[in-house]
N, C-alpha and C positions, 0 to 999 in steps of 0.2 A: 775428274771433277770439272775441268774446263769445258769438256764436251757437253756435260749436263747443264752448265751455265749457258752455253750457246743455245741449247734446246729451249731453255727458259726464256732467253731473249727472243727467239723465233716465235714462241707462243705469244709474247706480248706484242710483237709487231703485227701478227695476224689479228689479234684482238682489236688493236688500234686501227688496223688497215692503213697505217701510216708510220713511216720511220720517224718523222718529227714527233708525232703524238706519242709513240712508244718511248722515244728518247726523253721526252719531258716527264713521262711517268717514272722511267728508270733513273732519271737524273744523270744521264751520260750524253756526250756529244753525239749529234745525229750522224756525223761522218764515221765515228767509231762504231756505232751500232751497225750501220750499213756495211762496213768492212767486215765485221764479225759474221754477219749473215752470209756475205759473199764467200767467206772462208768456209763456213758450214756447208754451203752448197757445193763448193769445190771438193770438200772432204768426202761427202756422200755421193757425189757424181750425179746430182739431180738438180734441175731448175725448180726451185720452190716458189719463187715470186716473179711476177712481171712488174717491172718498175715503170711508172709514168710520172709526169711532172707533178701531179696532184695527189695521187694515191697509188696504192699497190693492188695487184690482183694476184690471188692465190691460184697456182696451177693445180691440176688434178692431183699430181704427185704431192704437191705442197699441202693440199687438204688432207690427204691420207697421212702424211708425215706429221701434220699439225695435231690431228686427233691422237696419234700415238704419243707424240711428245707431251701433250697436255696431260694424258693419263700418267705418264712417267713422272712428269714434274709435280703433279698433284700428289702422287704417292710418295715422292721424295719429301715434299713439304710436310705431309702428314707424319711421315717417319721422324722427320726433324722435330716436329712439335711433341710427338710422343716421347722422343729421347730427351727433350728438354724437360718434360714433366717427370720422367723417370729420374733424371739427374737432380731435379729440385726436390723430389720426394722419393728417395731410393727405398727399396724393400728387400726382403730376403733375410737369411740368417747370417748374422755376423759372429764369426767364431774367432775368439781372441784369447790369448794367454796373458795373464796379469800376475805381477808379483803380489802375493796374498796380502801382506801387511800394507803395502802401498795402495792396493785397491780398496781395502776395507777402510783405512784411515784417511785416505786422500782423495781417491777417485770416485767413491760411491756417489757423492752428491753431483759430480760432473756426469756420471753415467746416467743418473736419474734425469738430469736436465736434457741430455742428448736423447734419451728415450722419448721424452715428451715432445721434442722437436720433430722426431721422425717416427711416427706411430706405425709405419709399415715395416720397420726393422725389428726382428726378433734377435735374441742374444743367447749365445752359447759360450760361456766364460769358463776357462780352466784356471783355477787359482792354486794349482799345485806348486810346490816349491821347486820342482824340477824345471829345467829349460827344455821346452818343447823343440822338436825338430820341424822347422817350417817347410822343409823340402819333402819329408816323407809323411808328415801328419797334416790333416785338413784344416789348418788354421789360416785365417785371412791376415792376421797381424798379431805380433807379440809386443807387449810394453815391457821395456827392460831398463833397469837402473845401472848406472855406471857407464864407463867408456865401452863402445861397441867392440865386439870381437872382430878380429881380422878374418873376414869370411866373404863369401860371394853374396851374402844377403844385403839388402838395402836398408840402411839405418837413416831414419828421418828424425832430426832433433826436435823434441817437443818443448823442453824447458831446461834451464839450469837453476837449481833451487839452493839457495844459501842455507846453511845450517847454523843453529844457535844453541846456547847451553840453557838447560832448564832444570829445575828442581822443585819439589813440593814445599809448601810453607812449613809442613811438619818436619821435613828433613832439615831445612835451614834453621828451624828453631832449635833442633837438637845438635847439629853439627856446626852451625855458624855459616855465614855467607862468605864465599871467597871474594877477594877484592883484586886479585891478580892471578893470572894463569898458574904461577908457581904454587899458589895455595891449593890448587886442585890435587896435588900429590898427596895431601892428607885427607882427601875426601874419597868416598865410594864413587867410582866412575863406571857407569854401566854402558856398554857398547857392544856392537856386533863383533863377535870373535875374529872374523876375517879382517876387520879394520886394523886392530892392533894398536894404532896410534891416532890420537886427535891432533890435527894441525890447525892452529888458531892464528888469526890475523887481526890486527887493529888498524890496518892501513899503512903502518910504518914498521911494525915489529911482527915477528913470527915466533910462535911458541909450539913446541911438540910435547905432548902429554901422552904417556902410555895409558891405555884403558885398564881398568882394574881386572883382577883375576879371580875374584870371589865367585862371580857368576860367569859361566860360559854359555853364551846365548847365540842363537842364529835367527832370532825372531824380533823384528822391530816392535811388533805389538806387545810382546812380553817385556821388552826393554821399557817401553812407555808405561806399561801397567805397574812394573816394579817401582818406577820413579814416582808414580801417583801414590804408591803404598809406602812412601818415605824411605826407600831403600838406597837412593843415591842420585847422582847427577847424570843427565843424558845430553847428547848432542844430536838433534834431529832438525829436519826442515819444519818451518813453522806450521805449515798446513797439516802435518802429521799430529800435531798436538793442539790444534786450534780449539777443539771442544774443551780440553782440559784447561787451557788458558782462559777461555771465556767462563768456565765454571769455577776458577780460582783453585783448581787442584794442582796446577803447576804455574810457575812464574819464571820469567827469564832472568838469568844471572849474567854477570860480566857483560853488560850490554854493549860495550865498545868492541867486543871481540866476536868474531864469527869463524866458523869452521870452513874447510874447503867445501865448495858446493858439490852437489850431486847432479849428474846429467841424467836426463830421462829421454828415451828414444822409442820410436815406433819402428819395429823391424818387420819387413815383409820379404817375401821370396823374389818378388818382381816389382818393377816400376809401373806395370800396367795393372791398375787396381780397379775393381768394381766400384760403383758409385757409393755403396754403403760404407766400404772401407776408406775411401778417399774422404768422405764427409766426416767420418769418425776421427781420422787423423787430423784433419783441418780444424775440427772442433777442439780437440785436445791441444793443439798448437796455440790456438787463440786463448783458451782458458788458462792453461798451465803457464803460458807466456806472461800472464799478468802477475803471477806469483812472485 
């Protein structure tokens, strides 16, 4: 890289026919520029310039070298510009694995916004419940909920989402509204079966409430739907129930209490990412980080 920089300096000196003129254009000391060209001549073993008190003269070898350097420098600048354009507007197929319920209820508006920002990207999303193998399968990134597994994969944090308690107006009219976490024991509590227990905090106190056993579920979407249908109380991140809150189908209860937050990660096989993947992760970090 330094050798290429010295070639670019030599090109500017020849164009200006003066060290001082080139130094003014480049914004560097005249002495530094002269020393760098001297080192270049020593490195290639050729006299490129004859120095006089007023101007420089290009040797025959220097003219040949100048023409080749100019072509190389121009091509490098063009490649740099094209790379900048590619990074600004990446293209290609983005293959991502997404948790189905989180993608549908939370990420869909974000994906639509990202797609409008980068029209050159096409999308291949896998919303299966299984965890894909990023090493053996052709995915660019996987979005995962919960603490990352101890593996060789690269996990980039996207957000930490607080969770709150919600119920439908119909359910609360029938069962009454709890005023303390202990009251939850007499209510229908709908949760993901793997969770087992809700841990609630109000800033000073902590309460642990076991989820109900009437429904055994492994779908956030189904949990939310049952709550809308007046079947019980749920604990989810606000973004997952935003539409139901806006439509009055759910309302928040025990507002001073919140559940343990959930962490969201972007997982990749490597740290060296193509522009499409890097932009997608950066976008999600910005948008989800606001939640």
